[in-house]
C-alpha positions as CSV (number, residue, x, y, z in Angstrom):
1,X,38.9,-0.9,-20.2
2,X,41.0,1.8,-20.8
3,X,44.9,2.2,-19.3
4,X,45.8,4.8,-17.3
5,X,49.0,4.7,-19.7
6,X,47.8,5.1,-22.8
7,X,45.8,8.6,-24.5
8,X,42.1,7.8,-25.1
9,X,40.5,7.8,-28.0
10,X,36.9,9.1,-29.2
11,X,34.9,5.4,-28.1
12,X,37.4,4.8,-24.3
13,X,36.2,8.5,-24.1
14,X,32.4,7.9,-24.3
15,X,32.6,4.6,-22.3
16,X,34.4,6.0,-19.4
17,X,31.5,9.1,-20.2
18,X,28.6,6.2,-20.0
19,X,30.2,4.8,-16.9
20,X,30.0,7.9,-15.6
21,X,26.4,8.2,-15.6
22,X,25.4,5.1,-14.3
23,X,27.1,5.9,-10.8
24,X,25.1,8.9,-11.0
25,X,21.4,7.2,-11.9
26,X,22.6,4.0,-8.9
27,X,23.5,7.9,-6.8
28,X,20.1,9.0,-8.3
29,X,19.4,5.7,-6.7
30,X,20.3,5.7,-3.7
31,X,19.3,9.6,-2.8
32,X,15.2,8.4,-3.3
33,X,15.9,5.5,-1.2
34,X,17.4,8.0,1.7
35,X,14.2,10.6,1.0
36,X,12.5,7.4,1.0
37,X,13.5,7.0,5.1
38,X,13.5,10.3,5.6
39,X,9.4,10.8,5.1
40,X,9.0,7.2,6.5
41,X,10.0,8.5,9.3
42,X,8.6,11.8,9.6
43,X,4.6,9.6,8.7
44,X,5.7,7.1,11.9
45,X,7.2,10.2,14.6
46,X,4.0,12.9,13.3
47,X,1.7,9.9,14.6
48,X,3.0,8.8,17.2
49,X,2.6,12.6,18.2
50,X,-0.7,13.5,16.8
51,X,-1.6,10.1,19.5
52,X,0.6,10.2,22.4
53,X,0.2,14.7,22.5
54,X,5.0,15.0,22.6
55,X,4.2,18.2,21.8
56,X,3.1,19.6,25.5
57,X,5.6,19.7,28.1
58,X,2.8,20.9,31.0
59,X,-0.4,19.3,32.0
60,X,-3.4,21.1,30.3
61,X,-7.4,21.7,31.1
62,X,-9.5,18.8,29.7
63,X,-11.0,19.4,26.0
64,X,-13.7,18.3,23.7
65,X,-11.5,15.7,22.6
66,X,-11.8,11.8,21.5
67,X,-9.7,9.1,23.6
68,X,-8.5,9.0,19.9
69,X,-7.1,12.3,19.3
70,X,-6.5,13.7,23.3
71,X,-5.0,17.7,22.3
72,X,-5.6,19.2,19.5
73,X,-1.8,21.3,19.3
74,X,-0.6,17.1,19.5
75,X,-2.5,16.8,16.3
76,X,-1.7,19.6,14.5
77,X,1.4,18.8,15.3
78,X,1.8,15.5,14.3
79,X,-0.5,16.2,11.1
80,X,2.0,18.5,9.8
81,X,4.7,16.6,9.7
82,X,2.7,13.8,8.3
83,X,1.7,15.6,5.7
84,X,5.5,17.1,5.0
85,X,6.4,13.8,5.1
86,X,4.0,12.7,2.0
87,X,5.4,15.9,0.4
88,X,8.4,14.1,0.8
89,X,8.1,10.7,-0.6
90,X,6.5,12.0,-3.3
91,X,8.3,14.8,-4.5
92,X,11.8,12.7,-4.6
93,X,9.7,10.0,-6.2
94,X,8.8,12.2,-8.8
95,X,12.0,13.7,-9.3
96,X,13.6,10.7,-9.4
97,X,11.0,10.2,-12.3
98,X,12.1,13.0,-14.6
99,X,15.7,12.5,-14.2
100,X,15.3,8.8,-15.6
101,X,13.4,10.1,-18.6
102,X,15.8,12.9,-19.3
103,X,18.8,9.6,-17.9
104,X,17.4,7.4,-20.2
105,X,16.4,10.2,-23.5
106,X,20.7,10.9,-22.7
107,X,22.2,7.0,-22.0
108,X,20.0,4.9,-22.8
109,X,20.3,1.9,-25.3
110,X,16.4,0.9,-25.1
111,X,17.2,-1.6,-22.4
112,X,15.9,-0.3,-18.6
113,X,18.8,0.3,-16.4
114,X,18.0,0.1,-12.4
115,X,15.0,-1.9,-10.8
116,X,11.5,0.0,-10.2
117,X,11.8,-1.0,-7.0
118,X,13.3,2.5,-5.2
119,X,10.4,4.4,-7.0
120,X,7.5,1.5,-6.1
121,X,9.4,1.9,-2.6
122,X,8.5,5.4,-2.7
123,X,5.0,5.7,-4.0
124,X,4.2,2.9,-1.4
125,X,5.6,5.6,1.1
126,X,3.1,7.8,0.0
127,X,0.4,5.2,-0.4
128,X,1.0,5.0,3.1
129,X,1.6,8.4,5.0
130,X,-1.9,9.3,2.8
131,X,-3.5,7.2,4.7
132,X,-2.2,7.7,7.9
133,X,-2.9,11.7,6.9
134,X,-6.5,10.2,6.3
135,X,-7.2,9.0,9.3
136,X,-5.9,12.0,11.7
137,X,-8.0,13.9,9.8
138,X,-11.4,12.3,10.3
139,X,-10.4,11.2,14.2
140,X,-8.6,14.9,14.1
141,X,-10.4,17.3,17.5
C-alpha cells in the first residue's frame, strides 16, 4: 500500500495506475449495464406503443388493420423505438468488448478481469429485442 507522506516509487506509481485502471474498467461495466437497461426500457415501451396505440390522442377512423396491429402510426413509432433499443444494446456491447480488449492488452496480466455477465446480458437484450422487432414487423399493418 502507498503511504501518503512518502514519495512515490516507480513500483508504487505502477500500482496506483493499475488500481485506477481497474476502477475505470468497473465504470465501463456499470455503463454497459446502464445502457442495457435503457435499451430494454425502449424495447418494452416500443412494444406497448405499437400494441396499444399510445401515439394518438384523438379518435381515428377505422382502417384496414388487424387486432394484433390496431394503428399504423403507433405501429411505426413502436417499431422505431424497438429498433433503437436494439441498436443501443448492440452498440454498447460492442464498445464494451472493444474497451475490454484494449484494457487487457495494456493492463492485463493473463487472467481475465471481471465477469462476462454484463456483456451476456446485453446480448440477451439484443436477441430479445430482435425477436420483438420481428414480431412487430410481421404483424404490422
